[in-house]
N, C-alpha and C positions, 0 to 999 in steps of 0.2 A: 570629177573630184575638184573640190575647192579647199585648199589648205593654205592658211596665211595669205589669202587672196585679196585682202583689203589693203591697198597701198597707201591709204590715209592713216593707217595705224601701225604702231611699232610692233615688230614680231621678232622673237628670239627663240633659238633652240640651243640648249647647252648639252654637253655629253650625257649628263644623267637623264635627259629627256629622249635620248635616241631610241627609236623603235625601228629595227631593220625589217624590211619587207622584201620578199623574194620577187625578182623580176621575171619576165617571161623566159629568160635564158638561164639554164642551170648554172649554179655556182656564182651568180651575180645577184647581189642584194643592194637595196637602196634605202637610204634614210632621207625621206622627203622633207625638205625644209620649207618650200612653198611650191604651190602647184595650182594651175588652172587648166583642167583637162584630164583626160584619162591616160592612155599609153602615149599618145601624141599630145604634148602639153607645153605650155609656157611654164618653166619650172627651174628651181634650184635644188640640187640634191647632192648628197654624198653617195658615191657608188663604190661598193666593195666587191672586188673580183677575187675569187678563190684562185689558187695556182692552176694554171693550164685551163682556164675558162675562156669563154668568148661570148660576145653579144652579137645577135643577128645583124646582118647588114641593115642600115637605116640611113635616112636622109633627114637633115635638119632644115626645115622650111624657114625657121627664124634665125639660123646660125647657132653656134655653140661655142662656149669657152670652157676649157678644162685646165685645172691646176692639179698636177700630180702631187699627192701628199705623201704617199708611201709606195714602195716597190717600183715596178716599171710598167707603164701603160704602153701598149703597142697596137698598131693597126697596120694596114697595108702600106702606109706612108712612112712609117718609122717606129723607133723605140724611144720612149721618153722617160727618163729617170725622175725620181722625186725632186721637186723644185721646178720642173718644166711647166711652161704655160703654153697652151695651144689655142688657136682660134680657128674654127672651121666656119667659113663664110656661109651666108644664106644660100640654101639649096644644095650644099655639098653633102656627101655621104661617106660612110666608112664602115668597117667591120672590125671592132676591137677584138684582139686576140692576145690574151695575157699569158706570159710564160710561167716559169717555176716559182717566181717570187710572189705572184699575186700582185694586186695593186689596190690603192685607195685613192679616189679622185674626187675633187669638187667639180661638179658640172653645173654650169650657169646658163640659163636661158631666160633672163628676167629683167626687171626694172626697179628703180628706186636707188637709194644709197644702201649698199650692202657691205658687210665685212665678215671675215672669217678669221678667228684668232688661230694662228699657226703655232706660236710658242709664247710662253709667258702669260701675263694677264693684262686686261684692259678694263678701264672704268669709264663710264659715260656720266658719272656724277651721281647716278641713282643706284647702280649695281656694278659689281666686278664680274668680268667674264673670263673664264679659264680657256686654255688651249682647246680647240674643238668646238667652240661656240660660234654660232652664226647669228647675226642680227641684221635686220632691215629697218631703216628709219624712213618715215614719210618724207616726201618732197617738201623742202622749205623749212625743215626743223633746224633750229639753232643748236648746234652740237659741239660739245667740248669733250674730247677724248684724252685720257691720261694713261700712260703706260704704268704697269705695276712696278714694284720695287726692283724686280729682276729684268725689267724691260719687256718689250712685246714685239713680235713679228706678226704682221697681219696682211691679208689680202683685202683691199678696199676698192670698190667700184662705185662710181656715181655718175648720174646724168646720162645713162645709156638708153633709157626709154621713159617718156613722160608717163606719170601715173595713170592718166586717163586712158591712154592706149593699152597699157598692161591690164587695167581692171576690166576692160571691155573685151579682151581677147578670149 
């Protein structure tokens, strides 16, 4: 699968574009934001866990970053409430096991400059993005971001993988 896989182009998914897809684990759905590969992939996704669900044990060959957006994410290493940031190094594995609250997480395994609007709105001069919007900008783009009238809280990541490496993965 190749979804928003051209790192030389702008890509954006807003909440009205969300299309949740069932994962191989019951009660776990994904909103794929970008992806190169099938089940094992270089990807950025929202992952929604139903209460008392779990995901099969798995290893992250390229590492993994998680931002807990809602509920409590848990695995054999701990419990992480909304607002928690986790980084699983290359080659590590885990078995997510979610409790009564369920959870919504942003999972990142990707490259380029990416942002996810957590609260408020954000403008890049061309368009305004509401909470829940994900955008990836090509490497080298001159970018001016402006918070909306009520401010903005966002997750921003840049410079983590060169576009040439990510596009050939």
